[in-house]
Each structure stands twice: as structure tokens, then as C-alpha cells.
MDTraj code that builds the backbone (N, CA, C; nanometers):
import mdtraj as md
import numpy as np

residues = "MET LEU ILE ARG ASN CYS LEU THR PRO ARG ASN GLU LEU GLU THR VAL CYS LEU ASP THR SER VAL GLU LYS THR LEU GLU ARG LEU LYS GLU TYR ARG LEU GLU SER ILE PRO VAL LEU ASP ARG GLN LYS ARG PHE ALA GLY ILE THR GLY TYR GLY CYS ILE PHE LYS ALA TRP VAL PHE GLN GLY GLU PRO ASP GLY PHE PHE THR ALA GLN GLN SER ILE SER SER THR VAL GLN THR VAL PRO VAL LEU THR MET ASP SER ASP PHE GLU GLU THR LEU PRO ILE MET VAL ARG TYR PRO PHE VAL PRO ILE VAL GLU ASP LYS GLY THR PHE ALA GLY ILE VAL LYS ILE SER ALA ILE GLU SER ALA LEU LYS CYS THR PHE GLY TYR GLY MET LYS GLY THR ARG PHE LEU ILE GLY VAL PHE ILE ASP MET PRO HIS VAL LEU GLU GLU LEU LEU ASP SER ILE LYS SER PHE GLY VAL ASN ILE ILE SER ILE ALA SER PHE ASP ALA GLY ASN THR ALA ALA ARG ARG ILE LEU LEU LYS VAL SER PRO SER PRO TYR ASP GLU GLN ILE VAL GLN ARG LEU THR GLU LYS GLY PHE ARG VAL ILE ASN VAL HIS SER ASP HIS ARG ARG".split()
xyz = np.array([
    [12.7226, 13.7384, 13.4545],
    [12.6315, 13.7491, 13.3066],
    [12.5693, 13.9008, 13.3466],
    [12.5433, 13.9630, 13.2141],
    [12.4747, 14.0501, 13.2382],
    [12.3383, 14.0941, 13.1690],
    [12.2931, 14.2038, 13.2206],
    [12.1482, 14.2262, 13.1922],
    [12.1594, 14.2028, 13.0154],
    [12.2126, 14.2158, 12.9560],
    [12.1864, 14.3080, 12.8593],
    [12.2002, 14.1048, 12.7606],
    [12.2903, 14.0564, 12.8400],
    [12.3149, 13.9287, 12.7376],
    [12.1604, 13.8018, 12.7912],
    [12.0907, 13.8520, 12.8526],
    [11.9550, 13.8071, 12.8607],
    [11.8364, 13.8931, 12.7813],
    [11.8595, 14.0020, 12.7176],
    [11.7775, 14.0688, 12.7388],
    [11.6754, 13.9760, 12.5671],
    [11.5781, 14.0599, 12.5835],
    [11.4510, 14.0405, 12.4377],
    [11.4297, 14.1930, 12.4360],
    [11.4651, 14.2375, 12.2953],
    [11.5107, 14.4280, 12.2991],
    [11.3114, 14.3523, 12.2729],
    [11.2994, 14.5609, 12.2564],
    [11.1345, 14.5969, 12.2294],
    [11.0970, 14.5400, 12.1073],
    [11.1507, 14.5669, 11.9951],
    [11.1145, 14.5632, 11.9051],
    [11.1048, 14.3960, 11.8136],
    [11.1292, 14.3021, 11.9069],
    [11.0929, 14.1622, 11.8973],
    [11.0062, 14.1425, 11.9851],
    [10.8907, 14.2530, 12.0855],
    [10.8052, 14.1977, 12.1393],
    [10.6815, 14.2126, 12.1031],
    [10.5700, 14.2167, 12.1631],
    [10.4822, 14.2667, 12.1319],
    [10.4334, 14.3190, 12.1972],
    [10.2997, 14.4374, 12.2064],
    [10.3231, 14.5460, 12.2797],
    [10.1739, 14.5865, 12.3102],
    [10.1238, 14.6294, 12.4356],
    [9.9981, 14.6801, 12.3951],
    [10.0541, 14.8876, 12.5103],
    [9.9634, 14.9643, 12.4209],
    [9.9139, 15.0570, 12.4780],
    [9.8515, 15.0981, 12.5904],
    [9.8299, 15.1725, 12.6973],
    [9.7073, 15.2383, 12.8117],
    [9.6131, 15.2394, 12.7343],
    [9.5839, 15.2922, 12.6010],
    [9.4636, 15.3498, 12.5292],
    [9.3935, 15.2295, 12.4394],
    [9.4768, 15.1458, 12.4051],
    [9.4395, 14.9776, 12.3795],
    [9.3035, 14.9453, 12.4216],
    [9.1899, 14.8631, 12.2829],
    [9.1176, 14.8753, 12.3506],
    [9.0617, 14.6821, 12.4247],
    [8.9935, 14.6654, 12.5395],
    [9.0438, 14.5399, 12.6534],
    [9.0092, 14.4704, 12.5020],
    [8.8919, 14.4910, 12.3980],
    [8.8768, 14.3576, 12.2568],
    [8.9765, 14.3590, 12.2323],
    [9.0753, 14.5500, 12.1845],
    [9.1689, 14.4422, 12.0966],
    [9.2929, 14.3584, 12.1177],
    [9.3193, 14.3971, 12.2667],
    [9.4426, 14.3590, 12.3899],
    [9.4544, 14.1791, 12.3943],
    [9.2688, 14.1444, 12.3942],
    [9.2576, 14.0115, 12.3902],
    [9.2715, 13.9434, 12.2502],
    [9.2019, 14.0511, 12.1501],
    [9.1986, 13.9354, 11.9817],
    [9.4417, 13.9099, 12.0135],
    [9.4829, 14.0517, 12.0320],
    [9.6440, 14.0547, 12.0258],
    [9.7533, 13.9427, 12.0720],
    [9.6471, 13.8593, 12.2492],
    [9.6843, 13.7784, 12.3141],
    [9.6159, 13.6485, 12.2371],
    [9.5407, 13.6215, 12.1573],
    [9.4981, 13.5224, 12.0918],
    [9.5462, 13.4841, 11.9922],
    [9.5815, 13.5884, 11.8597],
    [9.6714, 13.5604, 11.7545],
    [9.8685, 13.5915, 11.8363],
    [9.9014, 13.5812, 11.9188],
    [10.0253, 13.5450, 11.9187],
    [10.0282, 13.4748, 12.0475],
    [9.9296, 13.3967, 12.0746],
    [9.9889, 13.2963, 12.1712],
    [10.0104, 13.3212, 12.2949],
    [9.9530, 13.4907, 12.3576],
    [10.0918, 13.5217, 12.4661],
    [9.9545, 13.5094, 12.5758],
    [9.9993, 13.4859, 12.7565],
    [9.9613, 13.5204, 12.7556],
    [9.9296, 13.6255, 12.8897],
    [10.0143, 13.7332, 12.8924],
    [10.0246, 13.8412, 12.9191],
    [10.1484, 13.9325, 12.8844],
    [10.1335, 14.0107, 12.8408],
    [10.2113, 14.1668, 12.7389],
    [10.2076, 14.2455, 12.8012],
    [10.3181, 14.3971, 12.7318],
    [10.4158, 14.4461, 12.8474],
    [10.2700, 14.5452, 12.7759],
    [10.2787, 14.6660, 12.8285],
    [10.1794, 14.7348, 12.8304],
    [10.2610, 14.8857, 12.8403],
    [10.2609, 14.9994, 12.7330],
    [10.3507, 15.1355, 12.6990],
    [10.2476, 15.2229, 12.7460],
    [10.3175, 15.3226, 12.7569],
    [10.2214, 15.4818, 12.7336],
    [10.2672, 15.5378, 12.5478],
    [10.2080, 15.6650, 12.5466],
    [10.1682, 15.7030, 12.4397],
    [10.3791, 15.6901, 12.4166],
    [10.4554, 15.7474, 12.5299],
    [10.6301, 15.8184, 12.5280],
    [10.6960, 15.6533, 12.5558],
    [10.5751, 15.5511, 12.4974],
    [10.6914, 15.4244, 12.4992],
    [10.7518, 15.3414, 12.6717],
    [10.7238, 15.4226, 12.7437],
    [10.7833, 15.4199, 12.9074],
    [10.6791, 15.3003, 12.9362],
    [10.7129, 15.2281, 12.9876],
    [10.6570, 15.0885, 13.0866],
    [10.5700, 15.1218, 13.1571],
    [10.4811, 15.1160, 13.1647],
    [10.3572, 15.0967, 13.2276],
    [10.2879, 15.0238, 13.3746],
    [10.3204, 14.8537, 13.2652],
    [10.2772, 14.7636, 13.3491],
    [10.2421, 14.6437, 13.2567],
    [10.1616, 14.5446, 13.3033],
    [10.1332, 14.4240, 13.2686],
    [10.0356, 14.4050, 13.2143],
    [9.9107, 14.3401, 13.1562],
    [9.8079, 14.3076, 13.1152],
    [9.8452, 14.1149, 13.1022],
    [9.6870, 14.0893, 13.0601],
    [9.7180, 13.9911, 13.0382],
    [9.5368, 13.9251, 13.0375],
    [9.5308, 13.7311, 13.0252],
    [9.4329, 13.6835, 13.0362],
    [9.3777, 13.7225, 13.1812],
    [9.4440, 13.6722, 13.3002],
    [9.3727, 13.7022, 13.4664],
    [9.4502, 13.8345, 13.4718],
    [9.4333, 13.9593, 13.4338],
    [9.4743, 14.0521, 13.4449],
    [9.3030, 14.1210, 13.3951],
    [9.3019, 14.0534, 13.3045],
    [9.1461, 14.1707, 13.2398],
    [9.0147, 14.0933, 13.3369],
    [9.0110, 13.9686, 13.3431],
    [8.9220, 13.8671, 13.4200],
    [8.8900, 13.9444, 13.6049],
    [9.0569, 13.9679, 13.6440],
    [9.0778, 14.0391, 13.7537],
    [8.9845, 14.1680, 13.7213],
    [8.9874, 14.2195, 13.6181],
    [8.9028, 14.3902, 13.6536],
    [8.7693, 14.3173, 13.6624],
    [8.7096, 14.2556, 13.5249],
    [8.5806, 14.2108, 13.4676],
    [8.5186, 14.2255, 13.6038],
    [8.5898, 14.0767, 13.6826],
    [8.4849, 14.0601, 13.8626],
    [8.4813, 14.1993, 13.8972],
    [8.6028, 14.2702, 13.9195],
    [8.5717, 14.3486, 14.0059],
    [8.5255, 14.4685, 13.9902],
    [8.5184, 14.5327, 13.8523],
    [8.4163, 14.6193, 13.8045],
    [8.3345, 14.6008, 13.7161],
    [8.2767, 14.4901, 13.6353],
    [8.1415, 14.4564, 13.5897],
    [8.0733, 14.3696, 13.7388],
    [8.1158, 14.3719, 13.8052],
    [7.9792, 14.3116, 13.9337],
    [8.0019, 14.4245, 14.0381],
    [7.8767, 14.4006, 14.1813],
    [7.7200, 14.4055, 14.1110],
    [7.7292, 14.5031, 14.0394],
    [7.7312, 14.6772, 14.0579],
    [7.6822, 14.7273, 14.0526],
    [7.8589, 14.8225, 13.9729],
    [7.9530, 14.7456, 13.9158],
    [8.0336, 14.8383, 13.8406],
    [8.0005, 14.8362, 13.7053],
    [8.0985, 14.8766, 13.6284],
    [8.0961, 14.8713, 13.4953],
    [8.1948, 14.8381, 13.4018],
    [8.1933, 14.7672, 13.3206],
    [8.3098, 14.7275, 13.2356],
    [8.2617, 14.6403, 13.1289],
    [8.3566, 14.7215, 12.9601],
    [8.3295, 14.6909, 12.8942],
    [8.4524, 14.5974, 12.7816],
    [8.4574, 14.5804, 12.6493],
    [8.5497, 14.5332, 12.5844],
    [8.5606, 14.6571, 12.5238],
    [8.4927, 14.7910, 12.4938],
    [8.5496, 14.8498, 12.4383],
    [8.6278, 14.9438, 12.5180],
    [8.6570, 14.9760, 12.6548],
    [8.6716, 15.0853, 12.7292],
    [8.8093, 15.0432, 12.7464],
    [8.9265, 15.0943, 12.7570],
    [9.0947, 15.1031, 12.7579],
    [9.0892, 14.9928, 12.8481],
    [9.2219, 14.9349, 12.8415],
    [9.3191, 14.8435, 12.9069],
    [9.3387, 14.9129, 13.0347],
    [9.3782, 15.0658, 13.0627],
    [9.4441, 15.1195, 13.1777],
    [9.3602, 15.0628, 13.3133],
    [9.2758, 15.0144, 13.3502],
    [9.2406, 14.9612, 13.4496],
    [9.2915, 14.8430, 13.4720],
    [9.3099, 14.7259, 13.4080],
    [9.3511, 14.5970, 13.4012],
    [9.4848, 14.6043, 13.4372],
    [9.5678, 14.6798, 13.3896],
    [9.7158, 14.6814, 13.4210],
    [9.7287, 14.6608, 13.5497],
    [9.8423, 14.5881, 13.5591],
    [9.9334, 14.5396, 13.6690],
    [10.0873, 14.6283, 13.7254],
    [10.1203, 14.6756, 13.7933],
    [10.1754, 14.7265, 13.7924],
    [10.3263, 14.6159, 13.8382],
    [10.4795, 14.6357, 13.7772],
    [10.5874, 14.5297, 13.7679],
    [10.6997, 14.6110, 13.8407],
    [10.7815, 14.5506, 13.9258],
    [10.8819, 14.6270, 13.9186],
    [10.9828, 14.6020, 13.8413],
    [11.1027, 14.6543, 13.8247],
    [11.1494, 14.6832, 13.7154],
    [11.2870, 14.7206, 13.7126],
    [11.3809, 14.6821, 13.6117],
    [11.5393, 14.6921, 13.5769],
    [11.5262, 14.7605, 13.5246],
    [11.7166, 14.8132, 13.4930],
    [11.7770, 14.8831, 13.4567],
    [11.8631, 14.7677, 13.3334],
    [11.9165, 14.8271, 13.2104],
    [12.0599, 14.7077, 13.1933],
    [12.2004, 14.7415, 13.3184],
    [12.1721, 14.8428, 13.3677],
    [12.2874, 14.8212, 13.4680],
    [12.2643, 14.7639, 13.5872],
    [12.0969, 14.6922, 13.6424],
    [12.0817, 14.5880, 13.7372],
    [12.1513, 14.4419, 13.7432],
    [12.2206, 14.4185, 13.8352],
    [12.3106, 14.3000, 13.8783],
    [12.2173, 14.1800, 13.8080],
    [12.1901, 14.1064, 13.7336],
    [12.1624, 13.9982, 13.7540],
    [12.0942, 13.8980, 13.8099],
    [12.0997, 13.9167, 13.9531],
    [12.0723, 13.7691, 14.0315],
    [11.9766, 13.9062, 14.0723],
    [11.9198, 14.0529, 14.0673],
    [11.8315, 14.0818, 14.0534],
    [11.6905, 14.0813, 13.9971],
    [11.7191, 13.9769, 13.9143],
    [11.5902, 13.9409, 13.8642],
    [11.5065, 13.8233, 13.8828],
    [11.5787, 13.7388, 14.0120],
    [11.5095, 13.6320, 14.0658],
    [11.3889, 13.6547, 14.1666],
    [11.3660, 13.7909, 14.2753],
    [11.3132, 13.8196, 14.2912],
    [11.1336, 13.8118, 14.2420],
    [11.2086, 13.8826, 14.1552],
    [11.1114, 13.8716, 14.0346],
    [11.0276, 13.8375, 13.9166],
    [11.1150, 13.7519, 13.8704],
    [11.0934, 13.6432, 13.8446],
    [10.9792, 13.5414, 13.8805],
    [10.9924, 13.4992, 14.0124],
    [10.8798, 13.4270, 14.0611],
    [10.7556, 13.4783, 14.0763],
    [10.7682, 13.5803, 14.0647],
    [10.6435, 13.6422, 14.1183],
    [10.5244, 13.7527, 13.9866],
    [10.6415, 13.7063, 13.8741],
    [10.5767, 13.7981, 13.7418],
    [10.6293, 13.7269, 13.6309],
    [10.5434, 13.6945, 13.5264],
    [10.5698, 13.6420, 13.3685],
    [10.7321, 13.6714, 13.3089],
    [10.8196, 13.8317, 13.3658],
    [10.8460, 13.8339, 13.2589],
    [10.9688, 13.9712, 13.3656],
    [11.0299, 13.9996, 13.3707],
    [11.1240, 14.1148, 13.4190],
    [11.1163, 14.2138, 13.2982],
    [11.0983, 14.3427, 13.3188],
    [11.0478, 14.4321, 13.2583],
    [11.1988, 14.5354, 13.2620],
    [11.2997, 14.5300, 13.1796],
    [11.4006, 14.6410, 13.2086],
    [11.3602, 14.7593, 13.1109],
    [11.4070, 14.8480, 13.1766],
    [11.3808, 15.0167, 13.1385],
    [11.5236, 15.1235, 13.0753],
    [11.5169, 15.1607, 13.0528],
    [11.6153, 15.2910, 13.0191],
    [11.5761, 15.3865, 13.0648],
    [11.7250, 15.5435, 13.0638],
    [11.6418, 15.6205, 13.1092],
    [11.5764, 15.6702, 13.0605],
    [11.4313, 15.7702, 13.1759],
    [11.3270, 15.8188, 13.2019],
    [11.2559, 15.6836, 13.1959],
    [11.2576, 15.5671, 13.1771],
    [11.1216, 15.4653, 13.2411],
    [11.1266, 15.3950, 13.0519],
    [11.1923, 15.4645, 12.9402],
    [11.1749, 15.3721, 12.8058],
    [11.2313, 15.2870, 12.8341],
    [11.0798, 15.2124, 12.8159],
    [11.0698, 15.0782, 12.7632],
    [11.1732, 14.9757, 12.6550],
    [11.2995, 14.9447, 12.7601],
    [11.3980, 14.8355, 12.6643],
    [11.3649, 14.7259, 12.6238],
    [11.2969, 14.6617, 12.6861],
    [11.2534, 14.5024, 12.6648],
    [11.2517, 14.4368, 12.7887],
    [11.2561, 14.2606, 12.7778],
    [11.2324, 14.2037, 12.9063],
    [11.3397, 14.0520, 12.9000],
    [11.3477, 13.9758, 13.0407],
    [11.4308, 13.9311, 13.0288],
    [11.3605, 13.8269, 13.0943],
    [11.3671, 13.6905, 13.0288],
    [11.2314, 13.5678, 12.9813],
    [11.2818, 13.5121, 13.1188],
    [11.1260, 13.3799, 13.1487],
    [11.1998, 13.3503, 13.2801],
    [11.3015, 13.2454, 13.1797],
    [11.2596, 13.1959, 13.0556],
    [11.3470, 13.0874, 13.0582],
    [11.4949, 13.0967, 13.0343],
    [11.5353, 13.2484, 12.9644],
    [11.6912, 13.3288, 12.9412],
    [11.7439, 13.2930, 13.0934],
    [11.6276, 13.3046, 13.1915],
    [11.6962, 13.3236, 13.3462],
    [11.7875, 13.1690, 13.3598],
    [11.6829, 13.0836, 13.3429],
    [11.6678, 12.9483, 13.3797],
    [11.7552, 12.9421, 13.2735],
    [11.8313, 12.9464, 13.1445],
    [11.9113, 12.9309, 13.1250],
    [12.0496, 13.0104, 13.1436],
    [12.0634, 13.0931, 13.2203],
    [12.2056, 13.1617, 13.2639],
    [12.2342, 13.0850, 13.4017],
    [12.1249, 13.0360, 13.4944],
    [12.1291, 12.9589, 13.6107],
    [12.1471, 12.8408, 13.5506],
    [12.1349, 12.7373, 13.4637],
    [12.1897, 12.6360, 13.3956],
    [12.3493, 12.6320, 13.3578],
    [12.3602, 12.7237, 13.3250],
    [12.5147, 12.7758, 13.2835],
    [12.6038, 12.8056, 13.3515],
    [12.5083, 12.8969, 13.4966],
    [12.6022, 12.9358, 13.5932],
    [12.6610, 12.7748, 13.6729],
    [12.5458, 12.6621, 13.7016],
    [12.5434, 12.5544, 13.7060],
    [12.6647, 12.4248, 13.6815],
    [12.6438, 12.4661, 13.5536],
    [12.7447, 12.3297, 13.5201],
    [12.6262, 12.2586, 13.4920],
    [12.4877, 12.2774, 13.4733],
    [12.3547, 12.1827, 13.4094],
    [12.3571, 12.1148, 13.2447],
    [12.3773, 11.9737, 13.2938],
    [12.3957, 11.9148, 13.1228],
    [12.4542, 11.8509, 13.1183],
    [12.6223, 11.8785, 13.2066],
    [12.7230, 11.9027, 13.1864],
    [12.8050, 11.7400, 13.2608],
    [12.8128, 11.6601, 13.2126],
    [12.8918, 11.4966, 13.3215],
    [12.9864, 11.5735, 13.4011],
    [13.0072, 11.5323, 13.4833],
    [13.1632, 11.5797, 13.5440],
    [13.1218, 11.5297, 13.7220],
    [13.1751, 11.5499, 13.8738],
    [13.1753, 11.5365, 13.9725],
    [13.1322, 11.7288, 13.9913],
    [13.0405, 11.6621, 14.1088],
    [13.0451, 11.8316, 14.2133],
    [13.0704, 11.7636, 14.3066],
    [13.1294, 11.8620, 14.3882],
    [13.1298, 11.8548, 14.5336],
    [13.0583, 11.9824, 14.6041],
    [13.0036, 11.9427, 14.7335],
    [12.9965, 12.0405, 14.7621],
    [13.0467, 12.0772, 14.9544],
    [13.0753, 12.2010, 14.9522],
    [13.2088, 12.2449, 15.0345],
    [13.1524, 12.3492, 15.1679],
    [13.1623, 12.3114, 15.3017],
    [13.1243, 12.4318, 15.3777],
    [13.2542, 12.4934, 15.4452],
    [13.2876, 12.6113, 15.4364],
    [13.3791, 12.7130, 15.4717],
    [13.2862, 12.7743, 15.5540],
    [13.3736, 12.8650, 15.7129],
    [13.3943, 12.9940, 15.7047],
    [13.4098, 13.0534, 15.6414],
    [13.2821, 13.1848, 15.6636],
    [13.2931, 13.3502, 15.6531],
    [13.4442, 13.4175, 15.6860],
    [13.5760, 13.3905, 15.7907],
    [13.6272, 13.4501, 15.7573],
    [13.8021, 13.3873, 15.7305],
    [13.7806, 13.2922, 15.6565],
    [13.8471, 13.1527, 15.6144],
    [13.9254, 13.2064, 15.5321],
    [14.0961, 13.2827, 15.5014],
    [14.1184, 13.3646, 15.4726],
    [14.1608, 13.2526, 15.3466],
    [14.2101, 13.3821, 15.2082],
    [14.1854, 13.3195, 15.1145],
    [14.1423, 13.1509, 15.0479],
    [14.0194, 13.1721, 15.0493],
    [13.9819, 13.0440, 15.0917],
    [13.9701, 12.9745, 14.9053],
    [13.9276, 13.0854, 14.8171],
    [13.9115, 12.9983, 14.6448],
    [14.0380, 12.9634, 14.6068],
    [14.1891, 13.0618, 14.6579],
    [14.3192, 12.9864, 14.6571],
    [14.3238, 12.9379, 14.6973],
    [14.3591, 12.8954, 14.8158],
    [14.3243, 12.7066, 14.9209],
    [14.2680, 12.6206, 14.8772],
    [14.1144, 12.6488, 14.7493],
    [14.0572, 12.5501, 14.7553],
    [14.0734, 12.5193, 14.5786],
    [14.1631, 12.5995, 14.5092],
    [14.1677, 12.5890, 14.3530],
    [14.3388, 12.5616, 14.4186],
    [14.3875, 12.5276, 14.5226],
    [14.5427, 12.4891, 14.4974],
    [14.5279, 12.3690, 14.5135],
    [14.4415, 12.2970, 14.5713],
    [14.4277, 12.1893, 14.6442],
    [14.4013, 12.0875, 14.5279],
    [14.2858, 12.1372, 14.4145],
    [14.3006, 11.9927, 14.3290],
    [14.3806, 12.0691, 14.1824],
    [14.4907, 12.1565, 14.2063],
    [14.5330, 12.1712, 14.0380],
    [14.6463, 12.1061, 14.0347],
    [14.6766, 11.9854, 14.0906],
    [14.8048, 11.9002, 14.0750],
    [14.7249, 11.7788, 14.0449],
    [14.5643, 11.7641, 14.0094],
    [14.4669, 11.6430, 13.9274],
    [14.4619, 11.6447, 13.7923],
    [14.4630, 11.7572, 13.7479],
    [14.4815, 11.8029, 13.6470],
    [14.3719, 11.7901, 13.5274],
    [14.1995, 11.8751, 13.6591],
    [14.0766, 11.8483, 13.6254],
    [14.0393, 12.0081, 13.6055],
    [13.9095, 11.9879, 13.5145],
    [13.9192, 12.1542, 13.4573],
    [13.7545, 12.2103, 13.5591],
    [13.7416, 12.2804, 13.6044],
    [13.6814, 12.3515, 13.6551],
    [13.5569, 12.3241, 13.6028],
    [13.4271, 12.3422, 13.5986],
    [13.3063, 12.3557, 13.4937],
    [13.2419, 12.4678, 13.5693],
    [13.1901, 12.4544, 13.6721],
    [13.1536, 12.6115, 13.7322],
    [13.1985, 12.5654, 13.8743],
    [13.1616, 12.6796, 13.9529],
    [13.2056, 12.7217, 14.1462],
    [13.0901, 12.7972, 14.1673],
    [13.0496, 12.7745, 14.3053],
    [12.9107, 12.8808, 14.2790],
    [12.9847, 12.9071, 14.4459],
    [12.9421, 13.0006, 14.5223],
    [12.9121, 13.0543, 14.6761],
    [12.7751, 13.0964, 14.7523],
    [12.7255, 12.9922, 14.8205],
    [12.6101, 13.0633, 14.8622],
    [12.5459, 13.0619, 15.0217],
    [12.5080, 13.1018, 15.0438],
    [12.4843, 13.1315, 15.2233],
    [12.4049, 12.9828, 15.2637],
    [12.4704, 12.9382, 15.4036],
    [12.4683, 12.8409, 15.4168],
    [12.3885, 12.8265, 15.5742],
    [12.2973, 12.9171, 15.5695],
    [12.1772, 12.9731, 15.6411],
    [12.2502, 13.0029, 15.8226],
    [12.3813, 13.0046, 15.8108],
    [12.4324, 13.0712, 15.8865],
    [12.5430, 13.2080, 15.9445],
    [12.5221, 13.2467, 15.9895],
    [12.6384, 13.3643, 16.0002],
    [12.7752, 13.3876, 15.9468],
    [12.7988, 13.2544, 16.0658],
    [12.9767, 13.2233, 16.0134],
    [13.0290, 13.1339, 15.9066],
    [12.9368, 13.0421, 15.8197],
    [12.9130, 12.9222, 15.7249],
    [12.8809, 12.9974, 15.6075],
    [12.9467, 12.9400, 15.5005],
    [12.9022, 12.9128, 15.3538],
    [12.9117, 12.7670, 15.3088],
    [12.9123, 12.7819, 15.1964],
    [12.8735, 12.7097, 15.1009],
    [12.9221, 12.6959, 15.0129],
    [12.9792, 12.6726, 14.9216],
    [13.0886, 12.6834, 14.7758],
    [13.0483, 12.5195, 14.6869],
    [12.9829, 12.5198, 14.6001],
    [12.9618, 12.4414, 14.5437],
    [13.0442, 12.4371, 14.3898],
    [13.1396, 12.2902, 14.3579],
    [13.2355, 12.3625, 14.2633],
    [13.1770, 12.1859, 14.2083],
    [13.2048, 12.2074, 14.0340],
    [13.1451, 12.0732, 13.9465],
    [13.3400, 12.1102, 13.9198],
    [13.4012, 11.9775, 13.8569],
    [13.4857, 11.9897, 13.7906],
    [13.4997, 11.8530, 13.6718],
    [13.5183, 11.8426, 13.5607],
    [13.4728, 11.7347, 13.4649],
    [13.5202, 11.5638, 13.5377],
    [13.5137, 11.4643, 13.4283],
    [13.5056, 11.3813, 13.4510],
    [13.6537, 11.3627, 13.5387],
    [13.6723, 11.2674, 13.5910],
    [13.8097, 11.2368, 13.6569],
    [13.8390, 11.0836, 13.6991],
    [13.9303, 11.0641, 13.7454],
    [13.9389, 10.9478, 13.8437],
    [13.9886, 11.0004, 14.0064],
    [13.9639, 11.0596, 13.9997],
    [14.0282, 11.1005, 14.0954],
    [13.9647, 11.2006, 14.2024],
    [13.8273, 11.1507, 14.2368],
    [13.7355, 11.1997, 14.3117],
    [13.7883, 11.1617, 14.4375],
    [13.7976, 11.0397, 14.4654],
    [13.8313, 11.0167, 14.6290],
    [13.9642, 11.0483, 14.6614],
    [14.0489, 11.1153, 14.5731],
    [14.1520, 11.1638, 14.6401],
    [14.1464, 11.3501, 14.6359],
    [14.0470, 11.3365, 14.5454],
    [14.0619, 11.5484, 14.5692],
    [14.0078, 11.5047, 14.6790],
    [13.8743, 11.4604, 14.7509],
    [13.7678, 11.4813, 14.9049],
    [13.9128, 11.4972, 14.9894],
    [13.9792, 11.3502, 14.9697],
    [14.1103, 11.3646, 15.1288],
    [14.1959, 11.4889, 15.0385],
    [14.2474, 11.5593, 14.9717],
    [14.3332, 11.6645, 14.9774],
    [14.2472, 11.7870, 14.9796],
    [14.1431, 11.7818, 14.9771],
    [14.0765, 11.8820, 15.0629],
    [14.0366, 11.8565, 15.1819],
    [14.0314, 11.8075, 15.2469],
    [14.0121, 11.7704, 15.4341],
    [14.1470, 11.7782, 15.4534],
    [14.2616, 11.7325, 15.3812],
    [14.3747, 11.7468, 15.4585],
    [14.4282, 11.9623, 15.4916],
    [14.3661, 12.0243, 15.3597],
    [14.3716, 12.1095, 15.3624],
    [14.3184, 12.1996, 15.4685],
    [14.2211, 12.1658, 15.5156],
    [14.0663, 12.2111, 15.6105],
    [13.9359, 12.2041, 15.5695],
    [13.9032, 12.1840, 15.4643],
    [13.7707, 12.1772, 15.4212],
    [13.6825, 12.0337, 15.4373],
    [13.5783, 12.0949, 15.4919],
    [13.4597, 12.0355, 15.5008],
    [13.3457, 11.9604, 15.4195],
    [13.3996, 11.8690, 15.3424],
    [13.3126, 11.7890, 15.2156],
    [13.1714, 11.7430, 15.2515],
    [13.0905, 11.8006, 15.2504],
    [12.9791, 11.7763, 15.2866],
    [12.8539, 11.6641, 15.1653],
    [12.9123, 11.7444, 15.1188],
    [12.8114, 11.5726, 14.9938],
    [12.9151, 11.5420, 14.8251],
    [12.9345, 11.4419, 14.7769],
    [13.0140, 11.4479, 14.6721],
    [12.8964, 11.3590, 14.5693],
    [12.8736, 11.4720, 14.4165],
    [12.8167, 11.3820, 14.3250],
    [12.8904, 11.3959, 14.2020],
    [12.8723, 11.2313, 14.1352],
    [12.9391, 11.2094, 13.9739],
    [12.8109, 11.1867, 13.9032],
    [12.8231, 11.2492, 13.7991],
    [12.6506, 11.2204, 13.7437],
    [12.7690, 11.1624, 13.6293],
    [12.9307, 11.1515, 13.5965],
    [12.9287, 11.1258, 13.5049],
    [13.0222, 10.9298, 13.5304],
    [12.9501, 10.8372, 13.6509],
    [12.9443, 10.7277, 13.6554],
    [12.8480, 10.6493, 13.6088],
    [12.7475, 10.7056, 13.6001],
    [12.5862, 10.6739, 13.5711],
    [12.6522, 10.5870, 13.4375],
])
top = md.Topology()
chain = top.add_chain()
for i, resn in enumerate(residues, 1):
    res = top.add_residue(resn, chain, resSeq=i)
    for name in ("N", "CA", "C"):
        top.add_atom(name, md.element.get_by_symbol(name[0]), res)
traj = md.Trajectory(xyz[None], top)
């Protein structure tokens, strides 16, 4: 999965400039039913985000007790910095940003704002990766990282059953010497035979879940 496949480009987004007033920004948020909005400088470079939460926080800290905060001032003092990615970034780099911010900003050369990756786009990509919503059987398999030709052996083990692979993903098991492989295959009557074959091949089948039998 590439960043460009999930990108909502700048021309499809609402943005504000650093010198836009707080009042105008609030109007824009209300008009387009947004909670937050990208902020750009005059060179169309990404400066950060602002929104209801950022503006309220700025009002609290600047307006009370001795500060000065008005609806006519620019939103520059309300802008929150956000880590940015580029078109060449790996898709998985969006994940730590996604859990902390409302979207993932993407920039081109010299920081020019290219667009954003929305949380909904990341969610869709992850659903696709794990075969969410597709009927089948999911096998959770434990392997050792120094086991040679793991995927080759795994795929060879199920080849004779004629099942289609919906998804396959590998992830850390919390142990430096072990990993997990999550394999999802199309519905078939061979679930037990597949487990037996995998076991014979030296794989540890931790869990089997079939949603096509419900």
C-alpha cells in the first residue's frame, strides 16, 4: 500500500492560512462541519493544524488571566505542529501519527502541502490487508524468525487443498525469537486437514477461527 493510494489531495480539502483570523477560521469549521483544519503559510507549505480544541486551548492560556485573545487576531498562535510524511514514506508510518492526530499531513519537496491521509483511508487499508468482511478461515501460526523459507513452506503446505489466500500478515510476537503469521483463506471443508498438515510441517497453529460457518 502506497501513500499516494490513500491521499486526499489539497484541492479537495478546506485549508486556512496562518494569517486567517480566528473568527474566519471558526466560520470555516462550522460551514464545512470540521473539527480541525490544515494551516498553510503563504508559500502553500504545511504549518500545522488548528480547530475548536486548539482555539479553545489558546483562549484559555492567552486570554486568562492577563493575556489577550480576540476573534480578530490570526490563528497563528493556535496552530499545533504535527509530524509530516512524504509521498515516498512507508504506509505503516501513518499509524503512530493517526492515533495522536485527526489526520496525517503529506508534503512534497520543500514542505509544499500535498494533502492528507484520513483516518478512514487508513482504516480501509487495514481492513483490506487483513481481509476484513470477507468470509473465510483465519489461522494464527507461530514461527521462529530463524526458520528458513517460512512462507514458502507455509504456502506449499496448503497448496494441495485448493484454497485461495485472502490475506497473509506477519507481526512480532513480543519475543525476539518468535513471530506470528496471520493467514486467512477462502471457505473450504478442509480446515482440520490444513491444521494437521501445518503441524506436520513443524508449524505451531495457535488459533483457528472460521466465520463462514456461522
